[in-house]
KEZANU-675466 format. One record per residue (C-alpha): residue number from 1; residue in three letters; z negated, y negated, x. Coordinates in steps of 0.001 Angstrom, whole numbers. Example, Ala and Ser with C-alpha at 12.3 -4.5 7.8 and 13.67 -1.06 7.14 Angstrom:
// residues 2
REC;nr;rest;c3;c2;c1
REC;1;ala;-7800;4500;12300
REC;2;ser;-7140;1060;13670
***
This chain:
// residues 566
REC;nr;rest;c3;c2;c1
REC;1;unk;-24397;-149093;-262042
REC;2;unk;-20770;-150103;-261881
REC;3;unk;-18118;-148257;-259642
REC;4;unk;-18438;-150784;-256757
REC;5;unk;-22410;-150261;-256724
REC;6;unk;-21786;-146489;-257022
REC;7;unk;-19874;-146675;-253879
REC;8;unk;-22208;-148442;-251677
REC;9;unk;-25111;-146441;-253106
REC;10;unk;-23137;-143297;-251932
REC;11;unk;-22438;-144810;-248729
REC;12;unk;-26155;-145523;-248336
REC;13;unk;-26993;-142057;-249254
REC;14;unk;-24983;-140815;-246321
REC;15;unk;-27084;-143024;-243994
REC;16;unk;-23958;-145170;-243025
REC;17;unk;-25328;-147839;-240631
REC;18;unk;-22028;-149649;-240368
REC;19;unk;-18535;-150129;-242158
REC;20;unk;-15605;-152203;-241014
REC;21;unk;-13543;-153996;-243582
REC;22;unk;-11748;-157157;-244618
REC;23;unk;-12024;-158289;-248252
REC;24;unk;-9325;-159174;-250880
REC;25;unk;-8963;-159923;-254370
REC;26;unk;-8948;-156298;-256031
REC;27;unk;-12146;-155378;-253964
REC;28;unk;-14290;-158683;-254628
REC;29;unk;-16553;-156503;-257066
REC;30;unk;-17075;-153997;-254230
REC;31;unk;-18059;-156758;-251913
REC;32;unk;-20279;-158244;-254633
REC;33;unk;-22011;-154983;-254345
REC;34;unk;-22407;-155046;-250735
REC;35;unk;-23722;-158414;-250811
REC;36;unk;-26326;-157322;-253405
REC;37;unk;-27222;-154367;-251728
REC;38;unk;-27191;-156197;-248057
REC;39;unk;-25087;-153135;-246927
REC;40;unk;-24462;-153346;-243290
REC;41;unk;-20506;-154259;-243255
REC;42;unk;-18785;-155938;-240333
REC;43;unk;-16048;-158401;-240915
REC;44;unk;-13100;-157786;-238360
REC;45;unk;-10328;-160118;-237906
REC;46;unk;-7690;-157807;-239206
REC;47;unk;-7544;-154604;-241321
REC;48;unk;-5919;-152849;-238151
REC;49;unk;-8778;-153912;-236069
REC;50;unk;-11418;-152471;-238745
REC;51;unk;-9505;-149090;-238684
REC;52;unk;-9436;-148864;-234750
REC;53;unk;-13143;-150233;-234881
REC;54;unk;-14171;-147330;-237164
REC;55;unk;-12391;-144920;-234764
REC;56;unk;-14196;-146196;-231625
REC;57;unk;-17436;-145804;-233718
REC;58;unk;-16562;-142168;-234610
REC;59;unk;-15270;-141189;-231187
REC;60;unk;-18317;-142559;-229569
REC;61;unk;-20869;-140802;-232064
REC;62;unk;-19248;-138059;-233877
REC;63;unk;-20229;-139745;-237218
REC;64;unk;-17921;-140688;-239938
REC;65;unk;-16416;-144162;-239196
REC;66;unk;-15946;-146273;-242512
REC;67;unk;-13305;-148757;-243115
REC;68;unk;-12855;-150655;-246226
REC;69;unk;-9527;-152852;-247415
REC;70;unk;-8022;-154518;-250371
REC;71;unk;-4800;-153340;-252005
REC;72;unk;-1418;-153929;-250852
REC;73;unk;-1245;-155517;-247448
REC;74;unk;-4753;-154888;-246881
REC;75;unk;-4557;-150940;-247222
REC;76;unk;-1200;-150776;-245378
REC;77;unk;-2664;-152563;-242578
REC;78;unk;-4922;-149635;-242144
REC;79;unk;-1915;-147173;-241713
REC;80;unk;-1393;-147553;-238093
REC;81;unk;-5415;-146636;-237527
REC;82;unk;-5237;-143865;-240014
REC;83;unk;-2299;-142178;-238139
REC;84;unk;-3953;-142744;-234881
REC;85;unk;-7247;-140983;-236282
REC;86;unk;-5039;-138049;-237755
REC;87;unk;-3509;-137172;-234496
REC;88;unk;-6653;-137397;-232496
REC;89;unk;-8904;-135789;-235140
REC;90;unk;-11313;-138666;-235674
REC;91;unk;-13485;-138491;-238706
REC;92;unk;-13041;-141675;-240662
REC;93;unk;-13243;-142503;-244323
REC;94;unk;-11106;-145295;-245775
REC;95;unk;-11814;-146722;-248867
REC;96;unk;-9047;-149104;-250430
REC;97;unk;-8917;-151008;-253324
REC;98;unk;-5956;-150630;-255941
REC;99;unk;-4542;-152857;-258787
REC;100;unk;-5932;-151943;-262087
REC;101;unk;-4845;-148343;-263619
REC;102;unk;-2723;-150259;-266410
REC;103;unk;-670;-152106;-263603
REC;104;unk;-39;-149141;-261418
REC;105;unk;3765;-148698;-260835
REC;106;unk;4514;-152139;-262285
REC;107;unk;4824;-153918;-259058
REC;108;unk;1838;-156150;-259769
REC;109;unk;739;-158605;-257097
REC;110;unk;-521;-156889;-253948
REC;111;unk;494;-153413;-255201
REC;112;unk;1488;-150550;-252789
REC;113;unk;1427;-147081;-252928
REC;114;unk;-996;-146291;-250284
REC;115;unk;-1563;-142753;-251273
REC;116;unk;2115;-142025;-251137
REC;117;unk;2290;-143808;-247536
REC;118;unk;-529;-142081;-246276
REC;119;unk;158;-138595;-247530
REC;120;unk;1351;-137464;-244162
REC;121;unk;-1487;-138917;-242077
REC;122;unk;-4543;-137958;-243921
REC;123;unk;-6185;-134728;-244286
REC;124;unk;-6210;-135675;-248187
REC;125;unk;-6062;-138647;-250087
REC;126;unk;-7091;-139498;-253493
REC;127;unk;-6355;-141940;-256218
REC;128;unk;-9293;-142185;-258610
REC;129;unk;-8323;-142281;-262233
REC;130;unk;-11415;-141490;-264136
REC;131;unk;-14937;-143081;-263961
REC;132;unk;-16403;-139997;-263918
REC;133;unk;-14478;-138702;-261061
REC;134;unk;-15309;-141326;-258509
REC;135;unk;-18606;-139812;-257103
REC;136;unk;-17510;-136209;-256914
REC;137;unk;-14270;-137513;-255203
REC;138;unk;-16364;-139431;-252634
REC;139;unk;-18666;-136494;-251954
REC;140;unk;-15741;-134132;-251355
REC;141;unk;-13776;-136880;-249332
REC;142;unk;-16905;-137351;-247035
REC;143;unk;-17214;-133661;-246455
REC;144;unk;-13470;-133329;-245685
REC;145;unk;-13553;-135883;-242739
REC;146;unk;-15821;-133649;-240584
REC;147;unk;-15208;-130163;-242049
REC;148;unk;-13454;-127912;-239717
REC;149;unk;-10889;-130001;-237734
REC;150;unk;-12086;-133521;-238397
REC;151;unk;-9716;-136164;-239534
REC;152;unk;-9013;-139148;-241765
REC;153;unk;-9493;-139261;-245497
REC;154;unk;-8492;-141951;-247750
REC;155;unk;-10067;-142778;-251342
REC;156;unk;-8079;-145420;-253320
REC;157;unk;-10093;-146896;-256215
REC;158;unk;-8399;-149091;-258987
REC;159;unk;-10333;-152501;-259406
REC;160;unk;-10979;-151821;-263087
REC;161;unk;-12943;-148543;-261868
REC;162;unk;-14958;-150556;-259463
REC;163;unk;-16041;-152622;-262552
REC;164;unk;-16571;-149983;-264801
REC;165;unk;-20002;-148503;-265913
REC;166;unk;-20942;-145315;-264037
REC;167;unk;-22820;-142827;-266153
REC;168;unk;-25849;-141888;-263972
REC;169;unk;-25329;-138266;-264914
REC;170;unk;-22192;-138285;-262509
REC;171;unk;-24473;-139308;-259627
REC;172;unk;-25767;-135925;-259399
REC;173;unk;-22936;-134407;-257596
REC;174;unk;-22961;-130805;-256336
REC;175;unk;-22192;-130022;-252736
REC;176;unk;-18470;-129945;-251784
REC;177;unk;-17195;-126578;-251091
REC;178;unk;-13683;-125835;-250003
REC;179;unk;-11727;-122563;-249857
REC;180;unk;-10887;-121573;-246124
REC;181;unk;-8599;-118552;-245213
REC;182;unk;-10412;-115660;-243542
REC;183;unk;-10791;-116301;-239925
REC;184;unk;-9429;-114540;-236941
REC;185;unk;-12828;-113558;-235562
REC;186;unk;-13604;-114059;-231848
REC;187;unk;-16116;-110913;-231963
REC;188;unk;-12933;-108427;-232392
REC;189;unk;-10906;-110208;-229665
REC;190;unk;-13488;-111088;-226794
REC;191;unk;-12763;-107533;-225110
REC;192;unk;-9083;-108179;-225073
REC;193;unk;-9733;-111900;-223722
REC;194;unk;-11645;-110345;-220798
REC;195;unk;-9297;-107542;-220020
REC;196;unk;-6332;-109999;-219905
REC;197;unk;-8426;-112425;-217603
REC;198;unk;-9321;-109778;-215129
REC;199;unk;-5955;-108410;-214912
REC;200;unk;-4843;-112046;-213944
REC;201;unk;-3876;-113383;-210525
REC;202;unk;-3533;-116800;-211434
REC;203;unk;-5871;-117928;-214383
REC;204;unk;-6410;-121250;-215802
REC;205;unk;-8804;-122599;-218356
REC;206;unk;-7380;-125531;-220360
REC;207;unk;-9763;-127638;-222340
REC;208;unk;-8767;-130419;-224861
REC;209;unk;-10424;-132653;-227342
REC;210;unk;-11559;-129892;-229548
REC;211;unk;-13907;-129074;-227070
REC;212;unk;-15250;-132739;-226798
REC;213;unk;-15598;-132742;-230612
REC;214;unk;-17401;-129206;-231002
REC;215;unk;-21154;-129766;-230974
REC;216;unk;-22620;-128060;-227973
REC;217;unk;-19345;-126874;-226580
REC;218;unk;-19555;-128746;-223292
REC;219;unk;-23106;-126994;-222214
REC;220;unk;-21891;-123666;-222817
REC;221;unk;-18477;-124215;-221140
REC;222;unk;-20210;-125017;-218010
REC;223;unk;-22077;-121912;-218022
REC;224;unk;-18970;-119898;-218778
REC;225;unk;-17160;-121448;-215753
REC;226;unk;-20021;-121095;-213681
REC;227;unk;-20155;-117165;-214353
REC;228;unk;-16344;-116579;-214289
REC;229;unk;-15414;-119166;-211547
REC;230;unk;-12079;-119824;-213399
REC;231;unk;-10426;-123120;-212598
REC;232;unk;-10628;-125859;-215207
REC;233;unk;-8121;-128530;-216193
REC;234;unk;-8220;-130915;-218938
REC;235;unk;-5762;-132907;-221418
REC;236;unk;-6263;-136586;-221907
REC;237;unk;-8402;-136118;-224860
REC;238;unk;-10542;-133488;-223144
REC;239;unk;-11489;-135843;-220563
REC;240;unk;-15333;-135716;-220336
REC;241;unk;-15485;-132133;-221511
REC;242;unk;-16174;-130726;-218147
REC;243;unk;-17644;-132662;-215194
REC;244;unk;-14883;-134047;-213172
REC;245;unk;-16997;-133739;-210029
REC;246;unk;-17756;-130062;-210243
REC;247;unk;-15886;-127830;-207726
REC;248;unk;-13732;-125899;-210334
REC;249;unk;-12660;-129153;-211946
REC;250;unk;-8934;-129557;-211321
REC;251;unk;-8471;-132891;-213276
REC;252;unk;-6058;-133867;-215725
REC;253;unk;-3060;-132128;-216765
REC;254;unk;143;-133666;-218474
REC;255;unk;2678;-136149;-217758
REC;256;unk;449;-138200;-215366
REC;257;unk;-1918;-135400;-214473
REC;258;unk;-3150;-134429;-211243
REC;259;unk;-903;-132235;-208866
REC;260;unk;-3484;-129616;-208608
REC;261;unk;-3846;-129348;-212255
REC;262;unk;-116;-129639;-213143
REC;263;unk;780;-126946;-210529
REC;264;unk;-2135;-124657;-212167
REC;265;unk;-638;-125519;-215442
REC;266;unk;2980;-124512;-214432
REC;267;unk;2559;-121323;-212225
REC;268;unk;-434;-119772;-213992
REC;269;unk;-102;-116072;-215141
REC;270;unk;-2844;-116595;-217671
REC;271;unk;-3915;-119549;-219559
REC;272;unk;-7098;-119836;-221586
REC;273;unk;-6455;-122884;-223977
REC;274;unk;-9279;-123934;-225950
REC;275;unk;-9288;-126952;-228365
REC;276;unk;-5745;-128110;-227145
REC;277;unk;-2665;-128665;-229082
REC;278;unk;-82;-128013;-226572
REC;279;unk;1563;-131376;-226968
REC;280;unk;4918;-132412;-224965
REC;281;unk;2888;-134763;-223003
REC;282;unk;1112;-131822;-221673
REC;283;unk;3610;-128834;-221307
REC;284;unk;6939;-130811;-221754
REC;285;unk;9689;-128318;-223386
REC;286;unk;7635;-125588;-225030
REC;287;unk;10604;-123416;-225144
REC;288;unk;10414;-123301;-221179
REC;289;unk;6860;-122924;-221149
REC;290;unk;6840;-119922;-223200
REC;291;unk;7116;-116970;-220641
REC;292;unk;6744;-112921;-220845
REC;293;unk;5234;-113548;-217329
REC;294;unk;2311;-115555;-218775
REC;295;unk;-507;-114575;-221012
REC;296;unk;-1305;-117273;-223300
REC;297;unk;-4774;-117273;-225397
REC;298;unk;-5036;-119843;-227544
REC;299;unk;-8380;-120923;-229258
REC;300;unk;-8525;-123571;-231897
REC;301;unk;-10575;-124399;-235104
REC;302;unk;-7068;-125248;-236693
REC;303;unk;-5053;-122306;-237478
REC;304;unk;-1857;-124652;-238062
REC;305;unk;-1983;-125586;-234220
REC;306;unk;-1877;-121815;-233262
REC;307;unk;1679;-120744;-232786
REC;308;unk;3079;-124476;-233453
REC;309;unk;4592;-124968;-230146
REC;310;unk;3629;-121980;-227816
REC;311;unk;3602;-118338;-228892
REC;312;unk;28;-117233;-227978
REC;313;unk;-349;-113556;-226583
REC;314;unk;-3934;-113525;-228105
REC;315;unk;-4790;-115920;-230973
REC;316;unk;-8344;-116809;-231878
REC;317;unk;-9362;-119169;-234749
REC;318;unk;-12647;-120459;-233776
REC;319;unk;-14878;-123540;-233224
REC;320;unk;-14998;-124062;-229274
REC;321;unk;-18847;-123718;-229119
REC;322;unk;-18729;-120541;-230988
REC;323;unk;-15962;-119226;-228963
REC;324;unk;-17755;-119948;-225520
REC;325;unk;-21104;-118881;-226878
REC;326;unk;-19664;-115288;-228020
REC;327;unk;-17923;-115023;-224411
REC;328;unk;-21063;-115793;-222476
REC;329;unk;-23203;-113552;-224619
REC;330;unk;-20723;-110645;-223929
REC;331;unk;-19543;-111343;-220477
REC;332;unk;-18922;-108329;-218102
REC;333;unk;-19371;-108546;-214394
REC;334;unk;-17108;-110958;-212441
REC;335;unk;-16354;-110875;-208419
REC;336;unk;-13034;-112622;-208345
REC;337;unk;-13501;-114276;-205012
REC;338;unk;-10793;-111737;-203237
REC;339;unk;-8758;-111150;-206413
REC;340;unk;-8502;-115104;-207077
REC;341;unk;-8958;-116314;-203387
REC;342;unk;-5281;-117074;-202636
REC;343;unk;-4897;-118937;-205863
REC;344;unk;-8008;-121036;-205103
REC;345;unk;-6574;-122035;-201678
REC;346;unk;-3563;-123173;-203053
REC;347;unk;-5076;-125340;-205629
REC;348;unk;-7755;-126563;-203311
REC;349;unk;-4888;-127407;-200557
REC;350;unk;-3264;-129844;-203229
REC;351;unk;-6573;-131236;-204357
REC;352;unk;-7462;-132132;-200769
REC;353;unk;-4216;-134173;-200158
REC;354;unk;-4539;-135661;-203606
REC;355;unk;-7782;-137003;-202922
REC;356;unk;-6898;-138182;-199509
REC;357;unk;-3876;-140175;-201212
REC;358;unk;-6228;-141713;-203728
REC;359;unk;-8681;-142799;-201133
REC;360;unk;-5823;-144886;-199586
REC;361;unk;-5277;-146390;-202895
REC;362;unk;-9019;-147518;-203059
REC;363;unk;-8932;-149534;-199891
REC;364;unk;-8841;-153178;-199979
REC;365;unk;-5379;-153785;-198581
REC;366;unk;-5241;-157480;-199908
REC;367;unk;-3278;-156457;-202926
REC;368;unk;-4480;-156380;-206514
REC;369;unk;-3253;-153059;-207582
REC;370;unk;-4329;-151250;-210750
REC;371;unk;-5820;-148135;-208866
REC;372;unk;-8080;-150408;-206630
REC;373;unk;-8971;-152462;-209834
REC;374;unk;-10141;-149407;-211583
REC;375;unk;-11802;-147894;-208960
REC;376;unk;-13846;-151050;-207995
REC;377;unk;-15119;-151038;-211664
REC;378;unk;-15922;-147469;-211790
REC;379;unk;-18170;-147863;-208510
REC;380;unk;-19971;-150562;-210316
REC;381;unk;-20770;-148472;-213112
REC;382;unk;-21447;-144849;-211183
REC;383;unk;-24399;-143357;-212397
REC;384;unk;-24958;-145522;-215681
REC;385;unk;-22892;-143274;-218011
REC;386;unk;-20589;-146093;-219495
REC;387;unk;-18282;-145559;-222256
REC;388;unk;-14732;-145951;-220969
REC;389;unk;-12028;-147173;-223354
REC;390;unk;-8378;-148031;-222845
REC;391;unk;-5610;-149195;-224532
REC;392;unk;-2076;-147659;-224347
REC;393;unk;417;-147685;-221368
REC;394;unk;-125;-147862;-217383
REC;395;unk;-3628;-149109;-217826
REC;396;unk;-4629;-145933;-219930
REC;397;unk;-3178;-143734;-217397
REC;398;unk;-4795;-145669;-214150
REC;399;unk;-8116;-145603;-215951
REC;400;unk;-7944;-141684;-216733
REC;401;unk;-6909;-140819;-213241
REC;402;unk;-9467;-142938;-211366
REC;403;unk;-12523;-143548;-213435
REC;404;unk;-14650;-140520;-213786
REC;405;unk;-16457;-140256;-216967
REC;406;unk;-20302;-138768;-216915
REC;407;unk;-20510;-137108;-220211
REC;408;unk;-18694;-135928;-223519
REC;409;unk;-17638;-138851;-225808
REC;410;unk;-17671;-141256;-222839
REC;411;unk;-14007;-141709;-222998
REC;412;unk;-12067;-143316;-225974
REC;413;unk;-8447;-143873;-226047
REC;414;unk;-5549;-143364;-228096
REC;415;unk;-3819;-139981;-227291
REC;416;unk;-1370;-138783;-229715
REC;417;unk;-75;-141753;-231253
REC;418;unk;-188;-144053;-228357
REC;419;unk;-1196;-146987;-230070
REC;420;unk;-760;-150307;-228161
REC;421;unk;-3633;-152840;-229470
REC;422;unk;-6078;-149904;-229970
REC;423;unk;-8376;-150932;-227125
REC;424;unk;-10283;-153991;-227940
REC;425;unk;-11222;-152985;-231745
REC;426;unk;-12197;-149570;-230610
REC;427;unk;-14156;-150655;-227666
REC;428;unk;-15852;-153096;-230076
REC;429;unk;-16595;-150109;-232460
REC;430;unk;-17941;-148019;-229488
REC;431;unk;-20212;-150875;-228455
REC;432;unk;-21724;-151428;-232089
REC;433;unk;-22296;-147521;-231975
REC;434;unk;-23803;-147379;-228685
REC;435;unk;-25594;-150856;-227873
REC;436;unk;-27771;-149750;-224947
REC;437;unk;-24699;-148620;-223102
REC;438;unk;-22213;-150320;-221046
REC;439;unk;-18718;-150226;-222671
REC;440;unk;-15696;-150856;-220345
REC;441;unk;-12174;-151463;-221526
REC;442;unk;-9040;-151510;-219520
REC;443;unk;-6050;-153132;-221515
REC;444;unk;-2673;-154231;-220701
REC;445;unk;-1150;-157642;-221142
REC;446;unk;855;-156526;-223945
REC;447;unk;-1417;-154271;-225820
REC;448;unk;-4417;-156652;-225471
REC;449;unk;-2245;-159538;-227293
REC;450;unk;-1655;-157084;-230254
REC;451;unk;-5241;-157417;-231486
REC;452;unk;-6542;-160238;-229581
REC;453;unk;-7724;-161956;-232535
REC;454;unk;-10816;-159364;-232408
REC;455;unk;-12237;-161611;-229580
REC;456;unk;-13935;-163597;-232481
REC;457;unk;-15541;-160278;-233637
REC;458;unk;-16671;-159432;-230043
REC;459;unk;-18258;-162802;-229667
REC;460;unk;-19823;-162713;-233147
REC;461;unk;-21753;-159414;-232636
REC;462;unk;-22262;-160266;-228987
REC;463;unk;-21588;-156862;-228079
REC;464;unk;-21917;-155313;-224569
REC;465;unk;-18471;-155104;-223713
REC;466;unk;-16735;-155731;-220454
REC;467;unk;-13057;-155889;-220971
REC;468;unk;-10507;-155985;-217846
REC;469;unk;-7058;-157287;-218903
REC;470;unk;-4591;-155543;-216186
REC;471;unk;-1696;-158244;-216124
REC;472;unk;1394;-157133;-214688
REC;473;unk;3422;-159558;-216522
REC;474;unk;5470;-156643;-218333
REC;475;unk;5234;-153624;-220447
REC;476;unk;4468;-151502;-217407
REC;477;unk;5097;-148283;-218725
REC;478;unk;8192;-148983;-220396
REC;479;unk;9565;-150699;-217542
REC;480;unk;8609;-147577;-215211
REC;481;unk;10993;-145480;-217386
REC;482;unk;13475;-147997;-217218
REC;483;unk;13211;-148085;-213452
REC;484;unk;13172;-144254;-213084
REC;485;unk;15296;-142690;-215740
REC;486;unk;17444;-145700;-216950
REC;487;unk;19032;-147008;-213640
REC;488;unk;16735;-150031;-213684
REC;489;unk;18395;-151596;-216836
REC;490;unk;15176;-153725;-217389
REC;491;unk;15526;-154642;-221164
REC;492;unk;12798;-156454;-222836
REC;493;unk;9923;-155568;-220770
REC;494;unk;9217;-158720;-219261
REC;495;unk;6437;-160958;-220321
REC;496;unk;6496;-163839;-217913
REC;497;unk;5030;-166345;-220273
REC;498;unk;1669;-164741;-220917
REC;499;unk;-993;-167221;-222116
REC;500;unk;-3924;-168188;-220233
REC;501;unk;-6192;-165729;-221528
REC;502;unk;-9246;-167325;-219891
REC;503;unk;-8756;-170369;-222096
REC;504;unk;-7994;-168233;-225119
REC;505;unk;-11512;-166525;-224411
REC;506;unk;-13133;-169819;-223903
REC;507;unk;-11666;-170783;-227372
REC;508;unk;-13366;-167900;-228839
REC;509;unk;-16785;-168538;-227018
REC;510;unk;-16506;-165418;-224899
REC;511;unk;-17360;-165885;-221354
REC;512;unk;-14240;-165100;-218807
REC;513;unk;-12864;-165199;-215203
REC;514;unk;-9598;-164857;-213773
REC;515;unk;-9250;-162779;-210486
REC;516;unk;-6084;-162802;-208406
REC;517;unk;-7484;-161876;-205036
REC;518;unk;-8719;-158336;-204350
REC;519;unk;-11316;-159664;-201959
REC;520;unk;-13076;-161362;-204699
REC;521;unk;-12894;-158378;-207119
REC;522;unk;-16043;-156448;-206370
REC;523;unk;-18352;-159687;-206380
REC;524;unk;-16960;-160756;-209718
REC;525;unk;-17142;-157128;-211395
REC;526;unk;-20744;-157427;-210178
REC;527;unk;-21549;-160551;-211923
REC;528;unk;-19763;-159242;-214921
REC;529;unk;-22179;-156457;-215344
REC;530;unk;-25332;-158380;-214065
REC;531;unk;-26064;-159468;-217723
REC;532;unk;-25632;-158011;-221103
REC;533;unk;-22997;-159135;-223587
REC;534;unk;-19278;-159752;-223791
REC;535;unk;-17171;-160698;-220809
REC;536;unk;-13446;-160740;-220201
REC;537;unk;-11745;-160583;-216565
REC;538;unk;-8217;-161329;-216488
REC;539;unk;-6766;-159355;-213358
REC;540;unk;-3622;-160811;-211973
REC;541;unk;-1916;-157718;-210768
REC;542;unk;601;-157668;-207944
REC;543;unk;3997;-155995;-207950
REC;544;unk;5232;-153316;-210238
REC;545;unk;3057;-150522;-209639
REC;546;unk;4032;-147140;-211160
REC;547;unk;2054;-144343;-212269
REC;548;unk;1962;-141132;-210436
REC;549;unk;2354;-138278;-210600
REC;550;unk;4893;-138271;-213624
REC;551;unk;6561;-135283;-215001
REC;552;unk;10435;-135998;-215889
REC;553;unk;11767;-135414;-219219
REC;554;unk;12704;-131745;-219741
REC;555;unk;10776;-130579;-216641
REC;556;unk;8052;-128250;-216313
REC;557;unk;4277;-129157;-215471
REC;558;unk;4658;-128274;-211715
REC;559;unk;7866;-130127;-211245
REC;560;unk;6300;-133529;-211055
REC;561;unk;7534;-136602;-209329
REC;562;unk;5153;-137805;-206716
REC;563;unk;6161;-139784;-203872
REC;564;unk;4472;-138362;-200604
REC;565;unk;3174;-135158;-202414
REC;566;unk;5148;-132225;-201207
***
């Protein structure tokens, strides 16, 4: 077989059922192999769409998402998706073409140093320079995507290696083994964790994306909370790790988190953080969050995250599931109602008031406000375990706040990079991965237009995806910051000449409807979900609604802005 055929045979051996890509000159031999093998490949309308679709597929399933692109602009168009996957720990494998080995460095047609470009945004990347290295590199790359903390890996293959003959002996690749530093074992620290927890007066368990990624972690987490009665908050990426309707759930922390969760984060005297990066969107200024009055226990599978931003009192390098299993198996007696009663009461009081304020937002007052739209869609999907996908901006935060998810991996968003345009292709990837589930996408009018061409793919695949365009005729989140922190100096945020999205959908052959009256929303949403297949609803929002709560720059989590919430 030639190099291209070897790549396809390798992917087949890994049970890859979908790859997302876009062909070009240097990878024509690879696409010839795809044709010959009848390999399942999905043609997106842009390479960035391929990257985000692979992300959506991987986030929904936990499997490796595969993307394929040609050299030069093909590979550079993957960069945003690769960077997005790197920050959100998404296991994706990018296979790119390169110019022939003899032309590397000569500024040949469609040449770009994609290895140099992606060095800082991949777990590792490879330039294959010898035919005998192709399959061993692919094996190593595949394992590296999911080993430890998941993430993106890129394999760049010159076009002459794609055409070169591969000696069958090299197909017998030994399993990949990478050296790892000695772990800080949980077993030796569990006593310290429980000693600290039992001494605390205001404890908080904070769970992040690492808990969602860890196999079995969410089930044992529930048992841990049930036995300890510790209140639980989650980060944006941790949404779905713990049931949002559980009495111990405080909701989301961070810049737009719930009041009770942010108060707990800011005032706790002990925080047990598992699978969390402590990003600036969660704790604000880390120098202010580090405090001798607060015990910080940080558990993460990636030792590079421990101590990067906050200084833990107890540091544990471990997988989330392994950590919780060990803690449950060696749990002392817990009787904390009297000890933590005052703390529970304070958080409950804030939660009751916040829930009351939300109920007011959900009432039909004749206004198409985003909270009302999101909750109306959520009510339609309740009990059906849909996959919720968002683009980035206000739509993302409103969805995270007002659309409860019912299981892990049921919330897909761009967290660390905040990539506008992520939503539509990622939702398509999730719908491909889970064809029997409803996939719901909320996207702003700005972000939707960044990858709008993927409507063609949505129609082609006939995926079960319902899209809600939240059209406020502006870049809502940027406009909100200009209003609150830049003296209402609105600059380049108005989008008052948005296209007729319904006509665009019709041109692509996608069924769609425009809704501008709140009284019509519920019935139109019901119609949208009454049948399988793609559907787009253009929601014409009224006014310039802001996302609250919001933590101002430089403030601590409990110092949030929220009109009407003392």
